[in-house]
PDBQT receptor file of N, H, CA, C and O in Angstrom, charges set to zero:
ATOM      1  N   MET A   1      52.618-181.221  79.675  1.00  0.00    +0.000 N 
ATOM      2  CA  MET A   1      52.856-179.838  79.349  1.00  0.00    +0.000 C 
ATOM      3  C   MET A   1      52.185-178.972  80.416  1.00  0.00    +0.000 C 
ATOM      4  O   MET A   1      51.007-179.145  80.729  1.00  0.00    +0.000 OA
ATOM      5  N   ASP A   2      52.930-178.077  80.942  1.00  0.00    +0.000 N 
ATOM      6  H   ASP A   2      53.887-177.936  80.687  1.00  0.00    +0.000 HD
ATOM      7  CA  ASP A   2      52.448-177.168  81.971  1.00  0.00    +0.000 C 
ATOM      8  C   ASP A   2      51.656-176.033  81.329  1.00  0.00    +0.000 C 
ATOM      9  O   ASP A   2      51.891-175.691  80.170  1.00  0.00    +0.000 OA
ATOM     10  N   ILE A   3      50.725-175.451  82.072  1.00  0.00    +0.000 N 
ATOM     11  H   ILE A   3      50.535-175.729  83.014  1.00  0.00    +0.000 HD
ATOM     12  CA  ILE A   3      49.892-174.365  81.543  1.00  0.00    +0.000 C 
ATOM     13  C   ILE A   3      50.733-173.134  81.217  1.00  0.00    +0.000 C 
ATOM     14  O   ILE A   3      50.402-172.393  80.291  1.00  0.00    +0.000 OA
ATOM     15  N   THR A   4      51.807-172.906  81.954  1.00  0.00    +0.000 N 
ATOM     16  H   THR A   4      52.076-173.508  82.706  1.00  0.00    +0.000 HD
ATOM     17  CA  THR A   4      52.670-171.753  81.659  1.00  0.00    +0.000 C 
ATOM     18  C   THR A   4      53.429-171.962  80.355  1.00  0.00    +0.000 C 
ATOM     19  O   THR A   4      53.663-171.006  79.616  1.00  0.00    +0.000 OA
ATOM     20  N   GLU A   5      53.817-173.207  80.065  1.00  0.00    +0.000 N 
ATOM     21  H   GLU A   5      53.626-173.984  80.665  1.00  0.00    +0.000 HD
ATOM     22  CA  GLU A   5      54.477-173.489  78.794  1.00  0.00    +0.000 C 
ATOM     23  C   GLU A   5      53.517-173.290  77.619  1.00  0.00    +0.000 C 
ATOM     24  O   GLU A   5      53.896-172.760  76.575  1.00  0.00    +0.000 OA
ATOM     25  N   LEU A   6      52.281-173.718  77.807  1.00  0.00    +0.000 N 
ATOM     26  H   LEU A   6      51.972-174.148  78.655  1.00  0.00    +0.000 HD
ATOM     27  CA  LEU A   6      51.266-173.527  76.765  1.00  0.00    +0.000 C 
ATOM     28  C   LEU A   6      51.002-172.045  76.534  1.00  0.00    +0.000 C 
ATOM     29  O   LEU A   6      50.904-171.597  75.392  1.00  0.00    +0.000 OA
ATOM     30  N   TYR A   7      50.888-171.287  77.618  1.00  0.00    +0.000 N 
ATOM     31  H   TYR A   7      50.968-171.650  78.546  1.00  0.00    +0.000 HD
ATOM     32  CA  TYR A   7      50.679-169.831  77.504  1.00  0.00    +0.000 C 
ATOM     33  C   TYR A   7      51.852-169.188  76.776  1.00  0.00    +0.000 C 
ATOM     34  O   TYR A   7      51.664-168.367  75.878  1.00  0.00    +0.000 OA
ATOM     35  N   HIS A   8      53.064-169.570  77.172  1.00  0.00    +0.000 N 
ATOM     36  H   HIS A   8      53.216-170.236  77.902  1.00  0.00    +0.000 HD
ATOM     37  CA  HIS A   8      54.253-169.012  76.529  1.00  0.00    +0.000 C 
ATOM     38  C   HIS A   8      54.257-169.336  75.035  1.00  0.00    +0.000 C 
ATOM     39  O   HIS A   8      54.547-168.465  74.215  1.00  0.00    +0.000 OA
ATOM     40  N   PHE A   9      53.939-170.570  74.679  1.00  0.00    +0.000 N 
ATOM     41  H   PHE A   9      53.703-171.278  75.344  1.00  0.00    +0.000 HD
ATOM     42  CA  PHE A   9      53.933-170.957  73.266  1.00  0.00    +0.000 C 
ATOM     43  C   PHE A   9      52.886-170.176  72.484  1.00  0.00    +0.000 C 
ATOM     44  O   PHE A   9      53.187-169.643  71.416  1.00  0.00    +0.000 OA
ATOM     45  N   LEU A  10      51.650-170.101  73.003  1.00  0.00    +0.000 N 
ATOM     46  H   LEU A  10      51.405-170.534  73.871  1.00  0.00    +0.000 HD
ATOM     47  CA  LEU A  10      50.561-169.482  72.246  1.00  0.00    +0.000 C 
ATOM     48  C   LEU A  10      50.681-167.972  72.129  1.00  0.00    +0.000 C 
ATOM     49  O   LEU A  10      50.329-167.410  71.092  1.00  0.00    +0.000 OA
ATOM     50  N   PHE A  11      51.161-167.312  73.147  1.00  0.00    +0.000 N 
ATOM     51  H   PHE A  11      51.447-167.768  73.989  1.00  0.00    +0.000 HD
ATOM     52  CA  PHE A  11      51.117-165.851  73.153  1.00  0.00    +0.000 C 
ATOM     53  C   PHE A  11      52.475-165.173  73.028  1.00  0.00    +0.000 C 
ATOM     54  O   PHE A  11      52.531-163.958  72.834  1.00  0.00    +0.000 OA
ATOM     55  N   GLU A  12      53.564-165.915  73.132  1.00  0.00    +0.000 N 
ATOM     56  H   GLU A  12      53.518-166.902  73.290  1.00  0.00    +0.000 HD
ATOM     57  CA  GLU A  12      54.867-165.270  73.115  1.00  0.00    +0.000 C 
ATOM     58  C   GLU A  12      55.776-165.766  72.000  1.00  0.00    +0.000 C 
ATOM     59  O   GLU A  12      56.914-165.308  71.895  1.00  0.00    +0.000 OA
ATOM     60  N   THR A  13      55.310-166.684  71.168  1.00  0.00    +0.000 N 
ATOM     61  H   THR A  13      54.385-167.055  71.253  1.00  0.00    +0.000 HD
ATOM     62  CA  THR A  13      56.113-167.138  70.033  1.00  0.00    +0.000 C 
ATOM     63  C   THR A  13      55.333-166.892  68.746  1.00  0.00    +0.000 C 
ATOM     64  O   THR A  13      54.104-166.960  68.741  1.00  0.00    +0.000 OA
ATOM     65  N   PRO A  14      56.039-166.606  67.661  1.00  0.00    +0.000 N 
ATOM     66  CA  PRO A  14      55.349-166.393  66.378  1.00  0.00    +0.000 C 
ATOM     67  C   PRO A  14      54.556-167.620  65.910  1.00  0.00    +0.000 C 
ATOM     68  O   PRO A  14      53.486-167.482  65.318  1.00  0.00    +0.000 OA
ATOM     69  N   GLU A  15      55.079-168.804  66.175  1.00  0.00    +0.000 N 
ATOM     70  H   GLU A  15      55.948-168.916  66.656  1.00  0.00    +0.000 HD
ATOM     71  CA  GLU A  15      54.364-170.022  65.768  1.00  0.00    +0.000 C 
ATOM     72  C   GLU A  15      53.064-170.177  66.542  1.00  0.00    +0.000 C 
ATOM     73  O   GLU A  15      52.049-170.582  65.975  1.00  0.00    +0.000 OA
ATOM     74  N   GLY A  16      53.085-169.863  67.813  1.00  0.00    +0.000 N 
ATOM     75  H   GLY A  16      53.909-169.534  68.274  1.00  0.00    +0.000 HD
ATOM     76  CA  GLY A  16      51.881-169.952  68.643  1.00  0.00    +0.000 C 
ATOM     77  C   GLY A  16      50.824-168.957  68.218  1.00  0.00    +0.000 C 
ATOM     78  O   GLY A  16      49.639-169.284  68.163  1.00  0.00    +0.000 OA
ATOM     79  N   VAL A  17      51.256-167.726  67.914  1.00  0.00    +0.000 N 
ATOM     80  H   VAL A  17      52.219-167.460  67.959  1.00  0.00    +0.000 HD
ATOM     81  CA  VAL A  17      50.304-166.712  67.446  1.00  0.00    +0.000 C 
ATOM     82  C   VAL A  17      49.720-167.143  66.103  1.00  0.00    +0.000 C 
ATOM     83  O   VAL A  17      48.532-166.943  65.850  1.00  0.00    +0.000 OA
ATOM     84  N   GLY A  18      50.541-167.727  65.253  1.00  0.00    +0.000 N 
ATOM     85  H   GLY A  18      51.506-167.889  65.459  1.00  0.00    +0.000 HD
ATOM     86  CA  GLY A  18      50.031-168.246  63.977  1.00  0.00    +0.000 C 
ATOM     87  C   GLY A  18      49.005-169.336  64.186  1.00  0.00    +0.000 C 
ATOM     88  O   GLY A  18      48.006-169.395  63.469  1.00  0.00    +0.000 OA
ATOM     89  N   CYS A  19      49.239-170.206  65.166  1.00  0.00    +0.000 N 
ATOM     90  H   CYS A  19      50.050-170.158  65.748  1.00  0.00    +0.000 HD
ATOM     91  CA  CYS A  19      48.261-171.249  65.485  1.00  0.00    +0.000 C 
ATOM     92  C   CYS A  19      46.947-170.636  65.959  1.00  0.00    +0.000 C 
ATOM     93  O   CYS A  19      45.874-171.086  65.560  1.00  0.00    +0.000 OA
ATOM     94  N   LEU A  20      47.023-169.622  66.799  1.00  0.00    +0.000 N 
ATOM     95  H   LEU A  20      47.896-169.256  67.123  1.00  0.00    +0.000 HD
ATOM     96  CA  LEU A  20      45.805-168.963  67.280  1.00  0.00    +0.000 C 
ATOM     97  C   LEU A  20      45.035-168.313  66.137  1.00  0.00    +0.000 C 
ATOM     98  O   LEU A  20      43.811-168.422  66.069  1.00  0.00    +0.000 OA
ATOM     99  N   VAL A  21      45.740-167.646  65.250  1.00  0.00    +0.000 N 
ATOM    100  H   VAL A  21      46.734-167.557  65.305  1.00  0.00    +0.000 HD
ATOM    101  CA  VAL A  21      45.083-167.002  64.101  1.00  0.00    +0.000 C 
ATOM    102  C   VAL A  21      44.440-168.062  63.210  1.00  0.00    +0.000 C 
ATOM    103  O   VAL A  21      43.301-167.895  62.776  1.00  0.00    +0.000 OA
ATOM    104  N   GLY A  22      45.153-169.142  62.936  1.00  0.00    +0.000 N 
ATOM    105  H   GLY A  22      46.079-169.278  63.289  1.00  0.00    +0.000 HD
ATOM    106  CA  GLY A  22      44.599-170.213  62.102  1.00  0.00    +0.000 C 
ATOM    107  C   GLY A  22      43.369-170.849  62.723  1.00  0.00    +0.000 C 
ATOM    108  O   GLY A  22      42.385-171.098  62.026  1.00  0.00    +0.000 OA
ATOM    109  N   ILE A  23      43.406-171.112  64.013  1.00  0.00    +0.000 N 
ATOM    110  H   ILE A  23      44.205-170.910  64.580  1.00  0.00    +0.000 HD
ATOM    111  CA  ILE A  23      42.251-171.695  64.701  1.00  0.00    +0.000 C 
ATOM    112  C   ILE A  23      41.065-170.758  64.646  1.00  0.00    +0.000 C 
ATOM    113  O   ILE A  23      39.937-171.196  64.420  1.00  0.00    +0.000 OA
ATOM    114  N   CYS A  24      41.306-169.460  64.852  1.00  0.00    +0.000 N 
ATOM    115  H   CYS A  24      42.222-169.103  65.036  1.00  0.00    +0.000 HD
ATOM    116  CA  CYS A  24      40.205-168.482  64.788  1.00  0.00    +0.000 C 
ATOM    117  C   CYS A  24      39.600-168.416  63.390  1.00  0.00    +0.000 C 
ATOM    118  O   CYS A  24      38.382-168.311  63.248  1.00  0.00    +0.000 OA
ATOM    119  N   LEU A  25      40.433-168.476  62.362  1.00  0.00    +0.000 N 
ATOM    120  H   LEU A  25      41.423-168.561  62.477  1.00  0.00    +0.000 HD
ATOM    121  CA  LEU A  25      39.917-168.450  60.987  1.00  0.00    +0.000 C 
ATOM    122  C   LEU A  25      39.069-169.678  60.683  1.00  0.00    +0.000 C 
ATOM    123  O   LEU A  25      38.004-169.560  60.077  1.00  0.00    +0.000 OA
ATOM    124  N   VAL A  26      39.522-170.833  61.091  1.00  0.00    +0.000 N 
ATOM    125  H   VAL A  26      40.387-170.928  61.584  1.00  0.00    +0.000 HD
ATOM    126  CA  VAL A  26      38.769-172.070  60.847  1.00  0.00    +0.000 C 
ATOM    127  C   VAL A  26      37.442-172.050  61.599  1.00  0.00    +0.000 C 
ATOM    128  O   VAL A  26      36.405-172.400  61.035  1.00  0.00    +0.000 OA
ATOM    129  N   LEU A  27      37.467-171.645  62.857  1.00  0.00    +0.000 N 
ATOM    130  H   LEU A  27      38.309-171.361  63.314  1.00  0.00    +0.000 HD
ATOM    131  CA  LEU A  27      36.222-171.573  63.637  1.00  0.00    +0.000 C 
ATOM    132  C   LEU A  27      35.249-170.565  63.036  1.00  0.00    +0.000 C 
ATOM    133  O   LEU A  27      34.046-170.822  62.980  1.00  0.00    +0.000 OA
ATOM    134  N   SER A  28      35.759-169.421  62.587  1.00  0.00    +0.000 N 
ATOM    135  H   SER A  28      36.736-169.212  62.633  1.00  0.00    +0.000 HD
ATOM    136  CA  SER A  28      34.895-168.410  61.964  1.00  0.00    +0.000 C 
ATOM    137  C   SER A  28      34.265-168.946  60.685  1.00  0.00    +0.000 C 
ATOM    138  O   SER A  28      33.085-168.705  60.429  1.00  0.00    +0.000 OA
ATOM    139  N   LEU A  29      35.028-169.662  59.893  1.00  0.00    +0.000 N 
ATOM    140  H   LEU A  29      35.986-169.858  60.101  1.00  0.00    +0.000 HD
ATOM    141  CA  LEU A  29      34.501-170.241  58.658  1.00  0.00    +0.000 C 
ATOM    142  C   LEU A  29      33.406-171.258  58.945  1.00  0.00    +0.000 C 
ATOM    143  O   LEU A  29      32.381-171.277  58.263  1.00  0.00    +0.000 OA
ATOM    144  N   ILE A  30      33.614-172.099  59.945  1.00  0.00    +0.000 N 
ATOM    145  H   ILE A  30      34.446-172.084  60.499  1.00  0.00    +0.000 HD
ATOM    146  CA  ILE A  30      32.606-173.095  60.313  1.00  0.00    +0.000 C 
ATOM    147  C   ILE A  30      31.322-172.419  60.774  1.00  0.00    +0.000 C 
ATOM    148  O   ILE A  30      30.231-172.820  60.371  1.00  0.00    +0.000 OA
ATOM    149  N   VAL A  31      31.444-171.397  61.613  1.00  0.00    +0.000 N 
ATOM    150  H   VAL A  31      32.331-171.070  61.940  1.00  0.00    +0.000 HD
ATOM    151  CA  VAL A  31      30.264-170.681  62.103  1.00  0.00    +0.000 C 
ATOM    152  C   VAL A  31      29.534-169.992  60.953  1.00  0.00    +0.000 C 
ATOM    153  O   VAL A  31      28.304-170.003  60.908  1.00  0.00    +0.000 OA
ATOM    154  N   CYS A  32      30.276-169.397  60.029  1.00  0.00    +0.000 N 
ATOM    155  H   CYS A  32      31.276-169.389  60.065  1.00  0.00    +0.000 HD
ATOM    156  CA  CYS A  32      29.642-168.720  58.884  1.00  0.00    +0.000 C 
ATOM    157  C   CYS A  32      28.878-169.700  57.998  1.00  0.00    +0.000 C 
ATOM    158  O   CYS A  32      27.779-169.386  57.539  1.00  0.00    +0.000 OA
ATOM    159  N   VAL A  33      29.434-170.862  57.756  1.00  0.00    +0.000 N 
ATOM    160  H   VAL A  33      30.326-171.117  58.129  1.00  0.00    +0.000 HD
ATOM    161  CA  VAL A  33      28.758-171.869  56.922  1.00  0.00    +0.000 C 
ATOM    162  C   VAL A  33      27.485-172.342  57.614  1.00  0.00    +0.000 C 
ATOM    163  O   VAL A  33      26.446-172.476  56.967  1.00  0.00    +0.000 OA
ATOM    164  N   ILE A  34      27.551-172.595  58.914  1.00  0.00    +0.000 N 
ATOM    165  H   ILE A  34      28.395-172.486  59.439  1.00  0.00    +0.000 HD
ATOM    166  CA  ILE A  34      26.362-173.036  59.649  1.00  0.00    +0.000 C 
ATOM    167  C   ILE A  34      25.279-171.962  59.613  1.00  0.00    +0.000 C 
ATOM    168  O   ILE A  34      24.107-172.269  59.394  1.00  0.00    +0.000 OA
ATOM    169  N   MET A  35      25.657-170.721  59.826  1.00  0.00    +0.000 N 
ATOM    170  H   MET A  35      26.609-170.471  60.004  1.00  0.00    +0.000 HD
ATOM    171  CA  MET A  35      24.672-169.632  59.814  1.00  0.00    +0.000 C 
ATOM    172  C   MET A  35      24.069-169.427  58.430  1.00  0.00    +0.000 C 
ATOM    173  O   MET A  35      22.876-169.147  58.309  1.00  0.00    +0.000 OA
ATOM    174  N   GLU A  36      24.890-169.564  57.378  1.00  0.00    +0.000 N 
ATOM    175  H   GLU A  36      25.858-169.791  57.476  1.00  0.00    +0.000 HD
ATOM    176  CA  GLU A  36      24.379-169.422  56.010  1.00  0.00    +0.000 C 
ATOM    177  C   GLU A  36      23.370-170.518  55.695  1.00  0.00    +0.000 C 
ATOM    178  O   GLU A  36      22.334-170.241  55.090  1.00  0.00    +0.000 OA
ATOM    179  N   ARG A  37      23.647-171.738  56.086  1.00  0.00    +0.000 N 
ATOM    180  H   ARG A  37      24.488-171.963  56.577  1.00  0.00    +0.000 HD
ATOM    181  CA  ARG A  37      22.705-172.835  55.830  1.00  0.00    +0.000 C 
ATOM    182  C   ARG A  37      21.396-172.630  56.588  1.00  0.00    +0.000 C 
ATOM    183  O   ARG A  37      20.322-172.877  56.039  1.00  0.00    +0.000 OA
ATOM    184  N   ARG A  38      21.471-172.189  57.825  1.00  0.00    +0.000 N 
ATOM    185  H   ARG A  38      22.344-171.989  58.271  1.00  0.00    +0.000 HD
ATOM    186  CA  ARG A  38      20.248-171.936  58.592  1.00  0.00    +0.000 C 
ATOM    187  C   ARG A  38      19.426-170.813  57.953  1.00  0.00    +0.000 C 
ATOM    188  O   ARG A  38      18.198-170.886  57.906  1.00  0.00    +0.000 OA
ATOM    189  N   THR A  39      20.103-169.784  57.466  1.00  0.00    +0.000 N 
ATOM    190  H   THR A  39      21.101-169.724  57.505  1.00  0.00    +0.000 HD
ATOM    191  CA  THR A  39      19.402-168.680  56.816  1.00  0.00    +0.000 C 
ATOM    192  C   THR A  39      18.736-169.142  55.528  1.00  0.00    +0.000 C 
ATOM    193  O   THR A  39      17.609-168.740  55.238  1.00  0.00    +0.000 OA
ATOM    194  N   ARG A  40      19.412-169.973  54.759  1.00  0.00    +0.000 N 
ATOM    195  H   ARG A  40      20.327-170.300  54.994  1.00  0.00    +0.000 HD
ATOM    196  CA  ARG A  40      18.818-170.492  53.519  1.00  0.00    +0.000 C 
ATOM    197  C   ARG A  40      17.585-171.333  53.808  1.00  0.00    +0.000 C 
ATOM    198  O   ARG A  40      16.610-171.273  53.059  1.00  0.00    +0.000 OA
ATOM    199  N   LYS A  41      17.611-172.119  54.888  1.00  0.00    +0.000 N 
ATOM    200  H   LYS A  41      18.404-172.167  55.496  1.00  0.00    +0.000 HD
ATOM    201  CA  LYS A  41      16.446-172.934  55.243  1.00  0.00    +0.000 C 
ATOM    202  C   LYS A  41      15.287-172.056  55.704  1.00  0.00    +0.000 C 
ATOM    203  O   LYS A  41      14.132-172.323  55.373  1.00  0.00    +0.000 OA
ATOM    204  N   ARG A  42      15.590-171.022  56.458  1.00  0.00    +0.000 N 
ATOM    205  H   ARG A  42      16.528-170.805  56.727  1.00  0.00    +0.000 HD
ATOM    206  CA  ARG A  42      14.544-170.158  57.002  1.00  0.00    +0.000 C 
ATOM    207  C   ARG A  42      13.853-169.349  55.903  1.00  0.00    +0.000 C 
ATOM    208  O   ARG A  42      12.636-169.171  55.945  1.00  0.00    +0.000 OA
ATOM    209  N   PHE A  43      14.607-168.863  54.928  1.00  0.00    +0.000 N 
ATOM    210  H   PHE A  43      15.595-169.008  54.893  1.00  0.00    +0.000 HD
ATOM    211  CA  PHE A  43      14.043-168.025  53.884  1.00  0.00    +0.000 C 
ATOM    212  C   PHE A  43      13.993-168.745  52.542  1.00  0.00    +0.000 C 
ATOM    213  O   PHE A  43      14.234-168.135  51.500  1.00  0.00    +0.000 OA
ATOM    214  N   ALA A  44      13.686-170.018  52.560  1.00  0.00    +0.000 N 
ATOM    215  H   ALA A  44      13.490-170.514  53.405  1.00  0.00    +0.000 HD
ATOM    216  CA  ALA A  44      13.642-170.820  51.327  1.00  0.00    +0.000 C 
ATOM    217  C   ALA A  44      12.477-170.433  50.428  1.00  0.00    +0.000 C 
ATOM    218  O   ALA A  44      12.539-170.669  49.221  1.00  0.00    +0.000 OA
ATOM    219  N   ASP A  45      11.427-169.851  50.973  1.00  0.00    +0.000 N 
ATOM    220  H   ASP A  45      11.377-169.660  51.953  1.00  0.00    +0.000 HD
ATOM    221  CA  ASP A  45      10.249-169.520  50.179  1.00  0.00    +0.000 C 
ATOM    222  C   ASP A  45      10.395-168.215  49.403  1.00  0.00    +0.000 C 
ATOM    223  O   ASP A  45       9.519-167.882  48.604  1.00  0.00    +0.000 OA
ATOM    224  N   ARG A  46      11.460-167.479  49.614  1.00  0.00    +0.000 N 
ATOM    225  H   ARG A  46      12.171-167.750  50.263  1.00  0.00    +0.000 HD
ATOM    226  CA  ARG A  46      11.645-166.205  48.905  1.00  0.00    +0.000 C 
ATOM    227  C   ARG A  46      12.329-166.445  47.565  1.00  0.00    +0.000 C 
ATOM    228  O   ARG A  46      13.302-167.195  47.488  1.00  0.00    +0.000 OA
ATOM    229  N   PRO A  47      11.826-165.813  46.512  1.00  0.00    +0.000 N 
ATOM    230  CA  PRO A  47      12.448-166.000  45.193  1.00  0.00    +0.000 C 
ATOM    231  C   PRO A  47      13.783-165.268  45.105  1.00  0.00    +0.000 C 
ATOM    232  O   PRO A  47      14.007-164.264  45.780  1.00  0.00    +0.000 OA
ATOM    233  N   LYS A  48      14.655-165.790  44.263  1.00  0.00    +0.000 N 
ATOM    234  H   LYS A  48      14.474-166.606  43.714  1.00  0.00    +0.000 HD
ATOM    235  CA  LYS A  48      15.949-165.157  44.052  1.00  0.00    +0.000 C 
ATOM    236  C   LYS A  48      15.799-163.971  43.124  1.00  0.00    +0.000 C 
ATOM    237  O   LYS A  48      15.031-164.017  42.162  1.00  0.00    +0.000 OA
ATOM    238  N   GLY A  49      16.527-162.918  43.411  1.00  0.00    +0.000 N 
ATOM    239  H   GLY A  49      17.150-162.881  44.192  1.00  0.00    +0.000 HD
ATOM    240  CA  GLY A  49      16.570-161.766  42.527  1.00  0.00    +0.000 C 
ATOM    241  C   GLY A  49      17.766-161.860  41.596  1.00  0.00    +0.000 C 
ATOM    242  O   GLY A  49      18.547-162.809  41.674  1.00  0.00    +0.000 OA
ATOM    243  N   GLU A  50      17.911-160.876  40.715  1.00  0.00    +0.000 N 
ATOM    244  H   GLU A  50      17.277-160.105  40.652  1.00  0.00    +0.000 HD
ATOM    245  CA  GLU A  50      19.027-160.883  39.773  1.00  0.00    +0.000 C 
ATOM    246  C   GLU A  50      20.359-160.673  40.477  1.00  0.00    +0.000 C 
ATOM    247  O   GLU A  50      21.379-161.202  40.035  1.00  0.00    +0.000 OA
ATOM    248  N   ASP A  51      20.367-159.918  41.558  1.00  0.00    +0.000 N 
ATOM    249  H   ASP A  51      19.538-159.489  41.918  1.00  0.00    +0.000 HD
ATOM    250  CA  ASP A  51      21.611-159.595  42.255  1.00  0.00    +0.000 C 
ATOM    251  C   ASP A  51      21.975-160.603  43.341  1.00  0.00    +0.000 C 
ATOM    252  O   ASP A  51      23.032-160.482  43.961  1.00  0.00    +0.000 OA
ATOM    253  N   ASP A  52      21.130-161.584  43.579  1.00  0.00    +0.000 N 
ATOM    254  H   ASP A  52      20.271-161.683  43.076  1.00  0.00    +0.000 HD
ATOM    255  CA  ASP A  52      21.395-162.567  44.629  1.00  0.00    +0.000 C 
ATOM    256  C   ASP A  52      22.447-163.573  44.165  1.00  0.00    +0.000 C 
ATOM    257  O   ASP A  52      22.485-163.960  42.996  1.00  0.00    +0.000 OA
ATOM    258  N   TRP A  53      23.287-163.983  45.088  1.00  0.00    +0.000 N 
ATOM    259  H   TRP A  53      23.256-163.669  46.037  1.00  0.00    +0.000 HD
ATOM    260  CA  TRP A  53      24.287-165.008  44.827  1.00  0.00    +0.000 C 
ATOM    261  C   TRP A  53      24.430-165.860  46.067  1.00  0.00    +0.000 C 
ATOM    262  O   TRP A  53      24.029-165.463  47.161  1.00  0.00    +0.000 OA
ATOM    263  N   SER A  54      25.001-167.026  45.889  1.00  0.00    +0.000 N 
ATOM    264  H   SER A  54      25.327-167.349  45.000  1.00  0.00    +0.000 HD
ATOM    265  CA  SER A  54      25.171-167.942  46.997  1.00  0.00    +0.000 C 
ATOM    266  C   SER A  54      26.490-168.671  46.855  1.00  0.00    +0.000 C 
ATOM    267  O   SER A  54      26.904-169.002  45.744  1.00  0.00    +0.000 OA
ATOM    268  N   ILE A  55      27.149-168.922  47.967  1.00  0.00    +0.000 N 
ATOM    269  H   ILE A  55      26.812-168.653  48.869  1.00  0.00    +0.000 HD
ATOM    270  CA  ILE A  55      28.414-169.653  47.913  1.00  0.00    +0.000 C 
ATOM    271  C   ILE A  55      28.189-171.141  47.734  1.00  0.00    +0.000 C 
ATOM    272  O   ILE A  55      29.141-171.874  47.465  1.00  0.00    +0.000 OA
ATOM    273  N   PHE A  56      26.958-171.608  47.875  1.00  0.00    +0.000 N 
ATOM    274  H   PHE A  56      26.185-171.012  48.093  1.00  0.00    +0.000 HD
ATOM    275  CA  PHE A  56      26.660-173.027  47.781  1.00  0.00    +0.000 C 
ATOM    276  C   PHE A  56      26.139-173.432  46.413  1.00  0.00    +0.000 C 
ATOM    277  O   PHE A  56      26.101-174.625  46.112  1.00  0.00    +0.000 OA
ATOM    278  N   ASP A  57      25.740-172.494  45.578  1.00  0.00    +0.000 N 
ATOM    279  H   ASP A  57      25.772-171.525  45.822  1.00  0.00    +0.000 HD
ATOM    280  CA  ASP A  57      25.202-172.823  44.262  1.00  0.00    +0.000 C 
ATOM    281  C   ASP A  57      26.332-173.064  43.267  1.00  0.00    +0.000 C 
ATOM    282  O   ASP A  57      27.399-172.459  43.360  1.00  0.00    +0.000 OA
ATOM    283  N   ASP A  58      26.079-173.954  42.322  1.00  0.00    +0.000 N 
ATOM    284  H   ASP A  58      25.211-174.446  42.247  1.00  0.00    +0.000 HD
ATOM    285  CA  ASP A  58      27.052-174.210  41.269  1.00  0.00    +0.000 C 
ATOM    286  C   ASP A  58      26.868-173.196  40.156  1.00  0.00    +0.000 C 
ATOM    287  O   ASP A  58      25.747-172.926  39.726  1.00  0.00    +0.000 OA
ATOM    288  N   ASP A  59      27.982-172.633  39.689  1.00  0.00    +0.000 N 
ATOM    289  H   ASP A  59      28.893-172.853  40.038  1.00  0.00    +0.000 HD
ATOM    290  CA  ASP A  59      27.930-171.691  38.583  1.00  0.00    +0.000 C 
ATOM    291  C   ASP A  59      27.765-172.407  37.254  1.00  0.00    +0.000 C 
ATOM    292  O   ASP A  59      27.412-171.775  36.258  1.00  0.00    +0.000 OA
ATOM    293  N   ASP A  60      28.011-173.705  37.215  1.00  0.00    +0.000 N 
ATOM    294  H   ASP A  60      28.298-174.218  38.024  1.00  0.00    +0.000 HD
ATOM    295  CA  ASP A  60      27.890-174.463  35.974  1.00  0.00    +0.000 C 
ATOM    296  C   ASP A  60      26.460-174.447  35.450  1.00  0.00    +0.000 C 
ATOM    297  O   ASP A  60      26.240-174.413  34.239  1.00  0.00    +0.000 OA
ATOM    298  N   GLU A  61      25.494-174.473  36.351  1.00  0.00    +0.000 N 
ATOM    299  H   GLU A  61      25.672-174.501  37.335  1.00  0.00    +0.000 HD
ATOM    300  CA  GLU A  61      24.095-174.461  35.933  1.00  0.00    +0.000 C 
ATOM    301  C   GLU A  61      23.744-173.160  35.218  1.00  0.00    +0.000 C 
ATOM    302  O   GLU A  61      23.011-173.172  34.229  1.00  0.00    +0.000 OA
ATOM    303  N   ASP A  62      24.269-172.032  35.718  1.00  0.00    +0.000 N 
ATOM    304  H   ASP A  62      24.865-172.022  36.521  1.00  0.00    +0.000 HD
ATOM    305  CA  ASP A  62      24.002-170.735  35.098  1.00  0.00    +0.000 C 
ATOM    306  C   ASP A  62      24.646-170.647  33.720  1.00  0.00    +0.000 C 
ATOM    307  O   ASP A  62      24.065-170.075  32.797  1.00  0.00    +0.000 OA
ATOM    308  N   GLU A  63      25.839-171.208  33.578  1.00  0.00    +0.000 N 
ATOM    309  H   GLU A  63      26.310-171.672  34.328  1.00  0.00    +0.000 HD
ATOM    310  CA  GLU A  63      26.514-171.158  32.290  1.00  0.00    +0.000 C 
ATOM    311  C   GLU A  63      25.772-171.998  31.248  1.00  0.00    +0.000 C 
ATOM    312  O   GLU A  63      25.734-171.622  30.077  1.00  0.00    +0.000 OA
ATOM    313  N   GLU A  64      25.188-173.116  31.647  1.00  0.00    +0.000 N 
ATOM    314  H   GLU A  64      25.219-173.421  32.599  1.00  0.00    +0.000 HD
ATOM    315  CA  GLU A  64      24.459-173.959  30.717  1.00  0.00    +0.000 C 
ATOM    316  C   GLU A  64      23.179-173.278  30.246  1.00  0.00    +0.000 C 
ATOM    317  O   GLU A  64      22.782-173.446  29.093  1.00  0.00    +0.000 OA
ATOM    318  N   LYS A  65      22.532-172.516  31.116  1.00  0.00    +0.000 N 
ATOM    319  H   LYS A  65      22.855-172.380  32.053  1.00  0.00    +0.000 HD
ATOM    320  CA  LYS A  65      21.306-171.824  30.731  1.00  0.00    +0.000 C 
ATOM    321  C   LYS A  65      21.577-170.716  29.739  1.00  0.00    +0.000 C 
ATOM    322  O   LYS A  65      20.746-170.451  28.871  1.00  0.00    +0.000 OA
ATOM    323  N   GLU A  66      22.744-170.049  29.847  1.00  0.00    +0.000 N 
ATOM    324  H   GLU A  66      23.419-170.264  30.552  1.00  0.00    +0.000 HD
ATOM    325  CA  GLU A  66      23.073-168.942  28.955  1.00  0.00    +0.000 C 
ATOM    326  C   GLU A  66      23.422-169.427  27.557  1.00  0.00    +0.000 C 
ATOM    327  O   GLU A  66      23.230-168.693  26.588  1.00  0.00    +0.000 OA
ATOM    328  N   ASP A  67      23.931-170.651  27.433  1.00  0.00    +0.000 N 
ATOM    329  H   ASP A  67      24.086-171.248  28.221  1.00  0.00    +0.000 HD
ATOM    330  CA  ASP A  67      24.354-171.166  26.115  1.00  0.00    +0.000 C 
ATOM    331  C   ASP A  67      23.210-171.425  25.201  1.00  0.00    +0.000 C 
ATOM    332  O   ASP A  67      23.411-171.857  24.066  1.00  0.00    +0.000 OA
TER     333      ASP A  67
């Protein structure tokens, strides 16, 4: 595959633009998860407040405590 064909596919066809958008979304999600985990490790000694939430915590534990 020639570089001009790749450029044409990625930037001049709807399927190529969709591939670029999908790749950017996946990369952004991976970076966000890595940054969230690093932040949780760095600030592990801080207590949780009532308004704090996390995408990694299970909600099942909270429901069991309320029952």
